[in-house]
C-alpha positions in Angstrom: -50.8 -19.4 5.7 -49.2 -22.6 5.8 -45.9 -21.0 7.9 -49.2 -19.8 10.6 -50.6 -23.3 11.0 -47.0 -25.0 11.6 -46.3 -22.4 14.3 -49.4 -23.2 15.9 -48.9 -26.6 15.8 -45.5 -26.4 16.7 -46.7 -24.0 19.9 -49.4 -27.0 20.9 -46.8 -29.2 21.4 -44.3 -27.2 23.1 -47.3 -26.9 25.8 -47.5 -30.8 26.0 -44.2 -31.4 26.5 -44.1 -28.9 28.9 -47.1 -30.0 30.9 -45.6 -33.5 31.0 -42.5 -32.4 33.2 -44.7 -30.9 35.4 -44.8 -32.2 39.3 -47.8 -33.3 40.7 -50.5 -30.9 42.1 -48.5 -29.7 45.7 -51.7 -28.8 47.5 -52.8 -31.0 50.4 -56.3 -31.2 51.8 -57.5 -29.9 55.0 -57.5 -33.1 56.7 -53.3 -33.6 56.5 -53.1 -30.7 57.6 -52.3 -29.4 61.6 -52.9 -25.5 62.6 -50.4 -24.5 65.2 -52.0 -22.1 67.3 -49.0 -21.0 69.1 -45.6 -21.8 69.5 -43.9 -21.2 73.3 -39.5 -20.9 73.4 -37.9 -22.1 76.3 -34.1 -22.7 76.9 -32.7 -25.8 76.0 -32.3 -28.6 78.9 -29.7 -30.8 76.8 -28.5 -28.8 74.5 -26.3 -26.1 75.3 -27.3 -23.1 73.8 -30.2 -24.5 72.6 -33.9 -23.8 72.6 -37.1 -25.7 73.5 -39.4 -25.3 71.2 -43.0 -26.4 72.2 -45.9 -25.7 69.8 -49.5 -25.7 70.2 -51.5 -27.4 67.6 -55.4 -27.7 67.2 -57.3 -31.1 66.8 -60.2 -30.9 64.5 -63.6 -32.2 65.5 -67.2 -31.8 63.2 -69.0 -29.6 65.3 -68.7 -27.5 68.3 -71.5 -29.3 70.0 -69.1 -32.0 69.6 -66.2 -31.0 71.6 -67.2 -28.6 74.8 -64.0 -27.2 75.0 -60.9 -26.8 73.4 -59.0 -29.6 71.9 -55.3 -29.7 71.5 -52.0 -31.2 71.0 -48.7 -30.1 72.5 -45.2 -31.0 70.7 -42.0 -30.5 72.2 -38.2 -30.8 71.0 -35.1 -29.1 71.4 -32.8 -28.1 69.0 -29.5 -25.6 68.7 -32.3 -23.6 66.8 -35.5 -22.4 66.1 -36.4 -24.2 62.6 -33.8 -27.3 63.4 -36.2 -28.1 65.9 -39.2 -27.5 64.5 -37.7 -29.5 61.1 -37.9 -32.4 63.6 -41.2 -31.8 65.1 -42.5 -32.6 61.7 -41.3 -36.3 62.3 -43.4 -36.1 65.0 -46.8 -36.3 63.2 -48.4 -38.0 60.4 -49.4 -34.5 58.9 -48.5 -31.5 57.5 -47.7 -28.8 60.0 -49.2 -25.8 59.1 -47.8 -22.3 60.7 -50.4 -19.9 58.5 -52.5 -19.7 61.2 -49.6 -18.7 64.1 -50.5 -15.7 66.0 -48.4 -15.6 69.3 -45.4 -16.8 69.6 -44.4 -16.9 73.6 -40.7 -16.6 75.3 -39.4 -17.3 78.3 -38.6 -14.1 80.0 -34.8 -15.4 80.5 -34.8 -15.2 76.7 -36.1 -11.1 76.5 -32.6 -9.9 76.0 -31.4 -8.0 72.3 -29.7 -11.1 71.4 -33.1 -12.5 71.4 -33.0 -11.7 67.3 -30.7 -14.7 66.8 -33.8 -17.1 67.1 -36.5 -14.5 66.1 -34.8 -14.2 62.7 -36.0 -17.5 62.2 -39.9 -16.4 62.5 -39.2 -12.9 60.5 -37.8 -15.0 57.6 -40.7 -17.7 57.5 -43.1 -16.8 54.9 -45.9 -18.5 56.3 -46.0 -16.8 59.4 -47.5 -13.7 60.0 -45.7 -10.3 60.6 -48.6 -9.4 63.0 -48.4 -12.2 65.4 -48.2 -11.1 68.9 -45.1 -11.6 70.9 -45.5 -12.5 74.4 -43.3 -13.2 77.7 -43.6 -16.2 80.1 -43.2 -17.1 83.4 -42.5 -19.8 84.8 -42.0 -21.1 81.3 -43.3 -20.8 77.5 -44.3 -24.4 78.1 -46.2 -24.1 81.0 -48.3 -21.1 79.6 -48.9 -22.8 76.3 -50.3 -25.7 78.3 -53.2 -23.5 80.3 -56.5 -24.1 79.0 -58.8 -21.9 80.9 -62.2 -23.0 81.8 -63.1 -19.8 80.0 -61.8 -21.0 76.8 -64.5 -21.5 74.6 -64.0 -24.2 71.9 -62.7 -23.1 68.4 -61.2 -20.5 69.9 -57.5 -19.4 71.5 -57.6 -17.8 74.8 -54.0 -16.1 74.1 -55.2 -14.6 71.0 -57.7 -12.7 73.0 -55.8 -11.1 75.4 -54.1 -9.4 72.9 -56.6 -8.7 70.1 -58.9 -5.9 69.8 -61.5 -8.1 69.6 -62.1 -9.1 72.8 -59.9 -8.2 76.0 -59.2 -4.5 76.3 -57.7 -4.2 79.6 -55.6 -1.7 79.7 -52.7 -3.0 81.9 -51.9 -5.6 78.9 -49.8 -3.9 76.5 -49.8 -5.8 73.3 -46.7 -6.3 70.9 -46.4 -7.3 67.3 -44.0 -9.3 65.7 -42.8 -6.7 63.0 -42.6 -4.0 65.8 -40.7 -6.2 68.6 -38.1 -6.5 65.5 -37.6 -2.5 64.9 -37.2 -1.8 68.4 -34.4 -4.2 69.0 -33.0 -3.1 66.2 -33.4 0.6 67.0 -31.3 2.6 68.9 -33.0 4.9 71.5 -35.9 2.7 72.6 -36.5 -0.6 74.6 -38.8 -3.0 73.2 -42.1 -3.9 75.8 -43.4 -7.0 75.8 -46.5 -8.5 78.0 -45.7 -11.0 80.4 -47.6 -13.5 80.7 -48.5 -15.9 84.2 -50.6 -18.8 85.9 -51.9 -19.0 88.8 -51.2 -22.0 91.5 -54.0 -24.1 89.9 -52.9 -23.9 86.5 -56.0 -23.2 85.3 -55.5 -18.8 84.4 -53.8 -17.3 82.7 -52.8 -13.8 83.9 -51.6 -10.9 81.7 -51.0 -7.3 83.7 -47.0 -6.8 83.8 -44.8 -6.4 81.2 -41.0 -7.3 80.4 -38.8 -4.4 79.2 -36.6 -6.2 76.5 -32.3 -5.3 76.9 -29.0 -6.9 77.1 -29.1 -7.5 80.9 -29.7 -11.5 82.1 -32.7 -10.9 84.2 -35.0 -8.2 82.0 -36.6 -5.8 84.2 -40.2 -5.9 84.6 -42.6 -3.6 84.9 -45.2 -4.2 88.1 -48.8 -3.5 87.0 -49.7 -0.4 88.2 -46.1 0.6 86.2 -47.8 -1.6 83.1 -50.9 1.1 83.4 -48.4 4.1 82.9 -47.5 2.7 80.3 -49.9 1.9 78.2 -52.1 4.9 79.0 -48.9 7.2 78.8 -47.3 5.7 75.3 -50.5 3.8 74.1 -53.2 6.4 75.1 -54.8 3.0 76.8 -58.4 3.9 78.3 -60.7 2.5 80.6 -58.1 2.2 83.8 -58.4 3.8 87.3 -56.0 6.4 88.9 -56.3 6.4 92.9 -55.1 9.9 94.4 -55.7 10.6 97.8 -55.1 13.8 100.0 -55.3 14.0 103.2 -58.1 11.7 104.4 -59.6 12.3 100.9 -59.2 8.9 98.6 -60.7 9.1 94.4 -60.2 6.4 92.1 -60.4 8.1 89.3 -62.1 6.8 85.9 -59.9 7.9 83.2 -61.4 7.5 80.0 -58.9 9.9 77.5 -55.7 10.7 78.0 -52.6 12.2 76.2 -49.4 13.1 76.3 -47.0 14.8 74.2 -43.6 16.3 75.2 -40.5 18.4 74.1 -36.7 18.6 74.6 -35.8 21.8 76.8 -31.9 22.0 75.0 -29.0 23.2 76.6 -27.0 26.9 75.1 -25.9 26.7 72.0 -28.4 23.9 70.8 -26.5 20.8 72.5 -28.0 18.0 73.9 -31.3 18.6 76.1 -31.3 18.7 79.7 -34.7 18.5 80.2 -38.0 17.0 78.6 -41.0 19.2 79.1 -43.8 16.7 79.1 -47.7 17.5 78.8 -50.8 15.0 79.9 -53.9 15.5 79.3 -56.4 13.4 80.9 -60.7 13.3 81.1 -62.7 11.3 83.5 -64.6 10.4 86.2 -65.0 9.3 90.1 -65.9 6.1 90.6 -65.2 6.0 94.1 -64.8 8.1 96.9 -63.8 8.1 100.2 -66.1 11.0 101.5 -69.1 12.6 100.0 -68.3 15.0 97.2 -70.0 18.2 95.6 -70.1 19.4 92.3 -69.4 22.4 92.9 -66.1 21.5 94.2 -65.1 19.9 90.9 -61.9 21.6 90.7 -61.1 21.6 93.8 -61.1 17.3 92.9 -59.1 18.3 89.7 -56.4 20.0 91.0 -55.9 16.8 93.4 -55.9 14.2 90.7 -53.4 16.4 88.5 -50.8 16.8 91.9 -51.2 12.9 92.7 -50.7 11.8 89.0 -47.9 14.5 88.5 -46.2 12.7 91.3 -46.9 8.9 90.2 -45.6 9.6 86.6 -42.2 11.7 87.7 -41.8 8.3 89.9 -42.5 6.2 87.3 -39.7 7.9 84.8 -37.5 8.3 87.1 -36.7 4.7 87.6 -36.9 3.9 84.1 -33.6 6.7 83.5 -32.1 5.0 86.9 -32.3 1.8 85.1 -30.9 3.2 81.9 -33.9 2.1 80.5 -35.8 4.0 77.4 -39.5 2.0 77.0 -40.7 5.2 75.8 -38.1 6.1 73.3 -37.0 9.5 74.2 -34.0 8.0 72.8 -35.2 7.3 69.3 -37.3 10.6 69.1 -34.4 12.7 69.8 -32.1 10.8 67.3 -35.1 11.5 64.5 -35.5 14.8 65.0 -32.7 16.3 64.7 -29.7 16.7 62.1 -28.3 13.1 61.8 -24.2 12.9 63.0 -21.7 10.5 64.2 -22.1 11.8 67.4 -26.3 12.1 67.7 -26.8 9.3 69.9 -23.4 8.8 72.1 -24.2 12.9 73.2 -28.1 11.6 74.0 -26.7 9.2 75.6 -24.4 11.0 77.8 -27.2 14.0 78.7 -30.8 11.0 79.4 -29.0 10.0 83.3 -29.2 13.5 84.2 -32.4 14.6 82.0 -35.2 16.5 83.5 -39.0 15.5 83.8 -41.3 18.4 84.3 -44.0 17.2 83.9 -47.1 19.3 83.6 -50.6 17.2 83.7 -54.2 18.3 83.5 -57.4 16.1 85.0 -60.6 17.2 83.8 -62.8 15.6 85.8 -66.5 15.5 84.0 -68.7 14.4 87.2 -68.5 13.1 90.3 -70.7 9.8 89.2 -73.9 8.7 89.6 -75.9 8.5 93.0 -79.4 8.8 93.4 
């Protein structure tokens, strides 16, 4: 019993001694923090092969009614690396820069190349930056885009997040790319990452997101037009709520698509070598939103046939254009690699076959009505 008593006192003294060696509390009050809402990355103007980093910092206010519009501060600094620039920006403010709530990374379109991994690595390694942050391209610059404060932006809100989050804007013309998704696609053979492109109007008071950029090794990245972005979103990501304009002679129909689905398979050559064609099947459902002539519900099958034919032509044209530019935003090459027995030359054989692959596209459009007309 005496031995146990001595042991207990020894443990108490040991614990108390350990407390004397502890540092003070590392917690910092919220009024000692500045919350970064978005980060912009541009090529440096004064540092060779460097970057210009711009931080959009939310300024606190007591109540929403005290601030009729969002209030932000902007910090910019050039450096040889992203981490160096942000460390120097910490010396520009009297508080801690908190990145845990940062949800959007905006990158100048000229930096959207394969070597962007060299600076994106910083965001992957920081533990306080979530991998579900959105990544987008910027035109004319990331700094310009971050400084746009639209009149529609509400207090305590960041419009950049609303564009890409599923809780607000759900336009089929807006591509959503997460940080983890971008890194995965850049590191994978057989697919090109696609990120949305954010632009602004001449007055600089609106943000416009209806184009996208295909990340590739070329100096000037390929930009998908508004229509091509819609094709990409509808075919690969099954986005809905978009329209297709089809024409047959003097008849023009504006289709309102509510459902979209795409499946495909590879058609191999004899001997099970690299494929010579991709057999693609596309299903769409919707209604007719506008028409240049009076329509009859009895002719719905005819309208389905016209719509299917027109959509097929547009899809084949888009796929062929990507093929001619040696781009693969749909990840056909990645699918081929993952569905074949791995060998050293499996991807090489795909690279040789892709430029000559034939796209055999079948489109089934099922229109459920001609719209409501009283």
